[in-house]
N, C-alpha and C positions, 0 to 999 in steps of 0.2 A: 371594816368589820371588827367588832370587839369580841374577845374571847377570854375565858377564865383559864389561866395558866399558873399552876402551883399556888392556888389560892389568891391570885392577883388578877385584876382586870387589865388586859393589855390590848393595844391596837394591833391585832394580828395581821390584818390586810389593809394597806393604804394605797389606793390607786386613784390619784387626783390629777386631772389635767388642768392646764392653764385656763383661767387665772387663779383657780382655787389652790390654797395651800393649807397644811395643817401643822400646828405647833406640837411638839412632843407633849403627850398627855402628862398632866400632873396627878399624882396619887392623892386622894383625900383620906382623911383620918378613918372614915368608915369603910374604906375599901373601894369606893367609886373612883373612876378615872375621869378627869376633866380634860376635855379636848377643845382647843380654840381653833375655829376655822377663820382663815383670813383670805382676802382677795387681793391679787396684785393689780387689779383694775380699779379705777376710781369710782366704779358703780356699774349699773346696768344701762345699756344703750339699746336703741331700736335694732332689732334683728338678733339680739342675744337670746340663746336658748340653753339654759343651764339644766343639768340633771344631777341630783344628789341622792345617793343610796346609803343608808346607814342600817347595819344589821348588828344585833346584839345576841350572841349565842347563849345557851343555857348557863345560868349562874353568874354571868358577867353583868357589871353595872357601870353605866357610862352617863356622863353629863357633857353635852355638846353645846357650845356657845359660839356666837359670832363675835369677832374682835371689834367690830364697828357696825354702825347703822348702815343699812343698804340705801344708797342714793339712786333713785330712779330718774335718770336724766331726761331732758327734753328730747322729743322724737318727732321726726318729720311726719306729715300726714300719711296714714297707712302703715306706719312702722309700729312694732310692738315688741316688748321684751317678755320672755316667758321663763318660768322656773318650775320644774317638776321635782318633788321630794318624795322619796319612798322610804318608809321606816318599817323595820321588822324586829319584833321583840319576842324572844323564845321563852320557853318555860323557865320560871325562876329568874329571869333576866329583868333588867331595869334600864330604861332610856329616858333621859330628860333632854329635850331639844328646845333651846332658846335662841332663835335666829336673830334677835335684835329688832330694832325699829326700822320700818320702811318709810322713806321720805320721798314723795313724788315731786319732781320739778314741773314747771309749766309744760303742758302738752305731753306729759308722760302717759304711756299706755302700757300697763303691766298686768300680766295674767299669771296666777300661781295655782298649782294643783298639788295638794299634799295627800298622799295615801299611806295609811298606816295599818299594820296588822300586829295585834298583840295577843299572846297566849293567855288563856284564862288565869294562869298563875304567874303572869308577868306584870310589869308596871311600865306605864308610859305617861310622860308629862310633856306638854308643849305649850308655849305662849307666843302669841303673835301680837305685834304692836304696830299701829299705823298712825302716821301724822297726816294731816290734811294739806300738807305743803310746807314750804320753808316760811314759817310764820313771820320771822324777823324781816323778811324781804317783802312782806305783804302779798304772798303767793297762795293764800288759802283758797282751795278749790279751783286752782288753775290747771290741774292735771286733766287729761282726757278721760282716763278710765282706770279704775282699780278693780281687779277681779280676783277673788280667792275662793277656792273650794277645798274643804278639808273633810276627809272621810276616814274614820277609824273603825276597823272590824275586829271582833273578838271571836275566836273559834269559827271563823268564816261567816259570822252574822254581823249585820250592821249594829254598831254600838253608839256612834256619835257622827253627826253630820252638821256642817256649818258652812255658810256661804256669805260672802261679802261682795256686793256689786255696787260700785259708785261711779256714776258718769255725770259730772256736773253740767256738761254741755247739753245733756238730754233734758234738762229741766232746771228749776230754780232750787237746786240742792241746798245751798247755804240757808235757805229760809224754810226748808221742810222740817217737820218735827222729828225725823229719824235721828238726827245727831244732836238736836237740842242745843245748838250753838257750840258744841264741843270741838276742840282742835285735835284730839287724839282718841283713838279707839283701840281697846285692848280685848283680846279673847284668849282665854287659857283653859286647858283641860288636863285633869289628872285622872288616870285610870289605873286602878289596882284590883287585886283579886276580890271577889265578893266575900264579905265577912270581915274584911280588914277595917280598922278604925278610920273614920273620916274626920276632917276638921268640922268644928261647929259651924253650920252654914250661915249663922247670923252674926258672926264676929264683926264688930265695927272697926274695920281696918283702915278706913280713909273717910274723908269728908266729901268726896266727890260722888258722882253717880255711878256706883259700882256694887256688884252683888257677887257673893260666893255661895254656891248651893249645890246639892247633890242632884244627879240625874239618873243614876243607876247604882246598884249595890257596889260599894267600893270605889265609886267614881264621883267627881264633882267638877264644877266649871267655874270660871271667872268671866264676868262681863263688866266692862267699864267704859264710860265716856268721860273725858277729862278736858278741862280748859288749860291745864298746866301739865307740862311734860314731866316735871319732877313728881307731881302727885300721881301720875300714871305709873312711874317707876316705883314709887313707894308702895302702891297698891299691889303691884306684881311681887315685890319682895315680901310683903306681908303675907300674901297668899302662898308664896313658896315656903315661907317659914312655917305656916300652918301645915303644909304638905310634908315638910321635913319632920315635923313633930309627929304627924300621923304615921309616917313611914320609918320612924326611928333613925333618921339621917342626922349626921353631925352637921353643925353649922359651919359655914365658910365665909370668907370675905367676898361677898357678892360684888362689891364695888371694885375689887381688884380685877375681876374678869369681865364684868358686864360692860358693853359698849357705852 
């Protein structure tokens, strides 16, 4: 839990069980606190069931990033890894959550549920990135299943819903039009108070198949399909830079902290 103490955002409560660890937060120039989450495990395995709760109290501002990509290891038939993430942002608070890229190994089966609640005068940003396998090993679409459900509520009402469901074994997924031959999928969302400035939705921030646009007052989304991982990263950074400008955030060395 992040809280505001003497004008500074601090990590007021830290209760992490193995294998998750948290590095001491770094203060940013604009008052945000940057926290890196690390895992002592080499990835997620069949039977793993993680839960992560992040709460930001009134006035506090936090940026939470993963120290590395998430490796979704091969799993025996019937086994599955699961992660549940709960985010809560109070009045006048801000939370940016960047968990890093998910990379499924052959026969990986992964399910993720993310539930967020943001006050009408709070800010929430999150970006999710998925690879379609370890491409350099020729493992594209060899996972069993990727399932992700994201729900964001504001003032108790639905604000944003997103779902990703990929099961290559259930059909000829690599040849279907949904991914258009892409190797990476990115979904991002930025939610701020109604009436705040938003990035120009038509900014040409990359040459791949990506779009940045509004979906509610003070809120916008990023969607992208990429054949190149570096292009996916560049698009996310460009979208984040646009959000920083809209929210009057100072810039920081993203490459220093991003996985």
